[in-house]
C-alpha positions as CSV (number, residue, x, y, z in Angstrom):
1,M,0.0,0.0,0.0
2,A,3.0,2.3,-0.4
3,R,2.4,5.8,-1.5
4,D,4.6,8.9,-2.1
5,V,4.5,10.8,1.3
6,R,6.7,13.7,0.1
7,G,4.8,15.4,-2.4
8,G,7.9,16.8,-4.0
9,A,11.6,16.2,-4.9
10,D,13.9,15.1,-2.2
11,D,15.0,18.7,-1.8
12,E,11.6,20.3,-1.8
13,W,9.4,21.1,1.1
14,G,6.3,18.9,0.1
15,W,2.8,18.5,1.2
16,F,3.5,15.9,3.8
17,D,6.0,18.0,5.4
18,A,3.3,20.7,5.6
19,A,0.9,18.1,7.2
20,L,3.7,17.1,9.7
21,L,4.5,20.6,10.8
22,Y,0.5,21.2,11.3
23,T,0.5,18.1,13.1
24,C,3.1,19.1,15.5
25,H,1.3,22.4,16.3
26,V,-1.9,20.7,17.0
27,V,-0.4,17.9,19.0
28,A,1.6,20.4,21.1
29,A,-1.1,22.8,21.8
30,T,-3.4,19.9,22.9
31,K,-0.6,18.5,25.0
32,A,-0.3,22.1,26.6
33,G,-4.2,22.5,27.2
34,R,-4.1,25.3,24.6
35,T,-6.6,24.0,22.0
36,D,-7.6,27.8,21.8
37,A,-4.4,28.1,19.7
38,I,-5.8,25.7,17.1
39,T,-7.3,28.0,14.6
40,T,-7.5,25.9,11.6
41,T,-10.5,23.5,11.3
42,V,-12.1,21.7,8.3
43,A,-15.5,21.5,6.9
44,A,-17.1,18.1,6.6
45,S,-20.4,16.4,5.3
46,F,-21.2,15.4,8.8
47,P,-21.4,16.9,12.3
48,P,-18.9,15.9,15.0
49,A,-20.6,13.3,17.0
50,M,-18.2,12.2,19.7
51,A,-18.4,15.3,21.9
52,R,-19.9,18.7,22.4
53,D,-16.7,20.5,22.2
54,E,-15.2,18.5,19.4
55,S,-13.1,20.0,16.6
56,L,-12.6,18.6,13.1
57,L,-9.0,19.2,12.5
58,S,-8.0,17.6,9.4
59,E,-8.9,15.7,6.4
60,G,-7.2,13.5,3.7
61,W,-6.9,10.1,2.0
62,F,-6.5,6.9,3.7
63,V,-5.5,3.2,2.7
64,L,-6.5,0.7,5.5
65,Q,-5.0,-2.7,6.1
66,E,-6.1,-5.4,8.4
67,F,-4.3,-8.4,9.7
68,F,-6.3,-11.5,9.4
69,A,-6.8,-14.8,7.6
70,P,-9.2,-14.4,4.4
71,G,-10.0,-18.3,4.8
72,D,-10.3,-21.1,7.4
73,G,-8.7,-23.8,5.6
74,T,-11.5,-25.5,4.3
75,Y,-12.0,-26.4,0.6
76,Q,-14.3,-28.4,-1.5
77,H,-13.1,-32.0,-2.0
78,D,-14.1,-33.5,-5.3
79,G,-14.7,-37.1,-4.4
80,G,-16.9,-38.0,-7.6
81,F,-16.4,-41.5,-9.1
82,F,-15.7,-41.8,-13.0
83,F,-15.1,-45.0,-14.9
84,A,-14.9,-45.2,-18.7
85,S,-15.3,-48.7,-20.3
86,G,-14.0,-50.1,-23.6
87,G,-10.8,-50.5,-24.9
88,L,-9.3,-47.1,-23.7
89,G,-11.4,-47.2,-20.5
90,L,-8.8,-48.1,-18.0
91,A,-6.3,-45.3,-19.3
92,V,-9.1,-42.6,-19.6
93,T,-10.2,-43.3,-16.2
94,G,-6.8,-42.9,-14.8
95,V,-6.3,-39.5,-16.5
96,V,-9.5,-38.4,-15.1
97,A,-8.6,-39.6,-11.5
98,G,-5.1,-37.8,-11.9
99,V,-6.7,-34.5,-12.9
100,R,-9.2,-34.6,-10.0
101,A,-6.4,-35.5,-7.4
102,A,-4.3,-32.6,-8.9
103,G,-7.4,-30.2,-8.5
104,N,-8.1,-31.4,-4.9
105,A,-4.2,-30.6,-4.2
106,S,-4.5,-27.4,-5.7
107,R,-7.5,-26.5,-3.7
108,R,-6.0,-27.9,-0.6
109,Q,-2.9,-25.6,-0.8
110,A,-5.0,-22.7,-1.7
111,A,-7.0,-23.2,1.4
112,A,-4.0,-23.6,3.5
113,A,-2.6,-20.6,2.3
114,A,-5.7,-18.6,2.6
115,A,-5.8,-19.6,6.5
116,V,-2.6,-18.0,7.4
117,P,-3.3,-14.4,8.8
118,R,-1.5,-11.4,6.9
119,W,-2.0,-7.6,6.1
120,L,-4.7,-7.3,3.3
121,E,-6.1,-4.0,2.2
122,V,-9.7,-3.8,3.1
123,D,-10.6,-0.1,2.7
124,R,-9.7,3.3,1.2
125,G,-11.3,6.7,1.4
126,S,-11.1,9.8,3.3
127,V,-10.2,10.1,6.9
128,V,-11.2,13.1,9.1
129,V,-9.2,13.4,12.4
130,S,-10.9,15.3,15.3
131,S,-10.0,16.4,18.7
132,H,-11.7,13.1,20.2
133,G,-11.0,10.6,17.6
134,F,-11.2,9.9,13.8
135,Y,-13.6,9.2,11.1
136,L,-13.5,7.1,8.1
137,Q,-15.6,7.6,5.0
138,S,-15.6,5.2,1.9
139,T,-18.0,3.0,-0.2
140,K,-18.3,1.0,3.1
141,G,-19.9,3.9,4.7
142,H,-19.3,6.2,7.7
143,R,-17.6,5.0,10.7
144,Q,-16.4,6.8,14.0
145,W,-13.6,5.9,16.3
146,P,-13.1,7.9,19.6
147,W,-9.8,7.7,21.3
148,E,-11.0,5.3,24.0
149,S,-11.8,2.4,21.5
150,V,-8.2,2.3,20.4
151,Q,-6.2,0.1,23.0
152,V,-2.6,0.1,21.5
153,A,-1.1,2.4,18.8
154,E,2.4,2.4,17.0
155,M,3.9,4.5,14.3
156,V,5.2,1.7,11.9
157,G,6.2,4.1,9.0
158,P,6.4,7.8,8.3
159,D,2.6,7.9,7.4
160,V,1.4,4.5,8.8
161,V,-0.2,4.0,12.1
162,Q,-0.8,0.5,13.5
163,L,-3.9,0.3,15.8
164,Y,-5.5,-2.1,17.9
165,G,-8.7,-1.6,19.2
166,H,-12.5,-3.0,19.4
167,S,-14.9,-2.3,16.4
168,T,-18.8,-3.0,16.6
169,T,-17.7,-6.6,15.2
170,G,-15.0,-7.4,18.0
171,P,-11.2,-6.6,17.9
172,V,-9.2,-5.6,15.1
173,L,-5.8,-5.1,14.1
174,W,-5.1,-2.3,11.5
175,R,-2.8,-0.3,9.6
176,L,-3.9,3.1,8.8
177,Q,-2.0,5.0,6.2
178,S,-2.5,8.6,5.5
179,P,-0.6,11.8,5.9
180,W,-2.7,12.3,8.8
181,A,-1.7,9.0,10.6
182,P,0.8,11.0,12.7
183,M,-1.9,13.3,13.9
184,V,-3.9,10.0,14.8
185,F,-1.0,8.8,16.7
186,G,0.1,12.1,18.4
187,L,-3.4,12.9,19.7
188,W,-4.2,9.3,20.8
189,C,-1.2,9.7,22.9
190,V,-2.2,12.9,24.6
191,D,-5.6,11.5,25.3
192,R,-4.8,7.9,26.2
193,H,-1.2,7.1,26.7
194,P,1.3,10.2,27.2
195,Q,4.0,8.0,28.2
196,H,4.1,6.1,25.1
197,P,7.7,5.3,24.5
198,Q,7.6,6.7,20.8
199,F,5.9,9.8,22.0
200,V,8.0,10.4,24.9
201,A,11.0,10.4,22.7
202,N,9.4,12.1,19.6
203,D,10.6,9.3,17.3
204,W,6.8,9.0,16.0
205,L,8.1,11.8,13.6
206,P,10.4,10.5,10.6
207,R,14.1,10.4,11.5
208,G,15.7,13.7,10.4
209,W,12.6,15.4,9.6
210,W,12.9,18.2,12.5
211,E,16.4,19.0,10.7
212,R,14.9,19.1,7.6
213,A,12.0,21.4,8.8
214,T,14.6,23.7,10.7
215,A,16.7,24.1,7.3
216,A,13.7,24.7,5.2
217,G,12.9,27.9,7.8
218,H,10.3,26.4,10.0
219,R,10.0,25.6,13.7
220,P,8.1,22.5,14.5
221,A,6.3,22.7,17.8
222,I,7.7,19.3,18.6
223,G,11.2,18.3,18.0
224,W,13.4,15.4,17.5
225,S,14.9,14.0,20.4
226,Q,18.7,12.8,20.0
227,G,18.9,11.1,23.3
């Protein structure tokens, strides 16, 4: 599900850099209890539904992967019987039996492979990050995830946050890729786990990005910790 997160040449300040700079501002202001300093909000086709004082802070694309097994290991076994008579009967019968056995073996192998859990893309669309959670909109509908529904979070890529939580259908393990994945992680940490190791060390931001931002004339509200 890899996508270009730079939005420009290697030496250019791109749209993902701008998203990270804004993310640092929002997370730092929220952590300091200065949400009044967050003056930029987004318009959406739906009203905020998680809290009375909720603000919609960012919107952009997302690609969602889920860790699961697409199958349960079962397959349709062809156990039919075929017998041909005549001079070539035994030969034809043997060929058909061999083809059927090969087909059963192929289906058995495919079923076994489908029973192995893996990361699979399950959705893509638009994500809106708010002060109290995030919303996903796609052809699958409109879903909301308040921070308390997420039990574990970890940044596993510059724009990919891995989430374990409880959905309306049970536990799920997701990888959410979006330019706003760092904001999802940062705001979740402020609300649910301020002592998260990645959050405390600021290594939820891409390595070297703080220096890159500074060299481009920007001053992120959250910096990279060298220690």
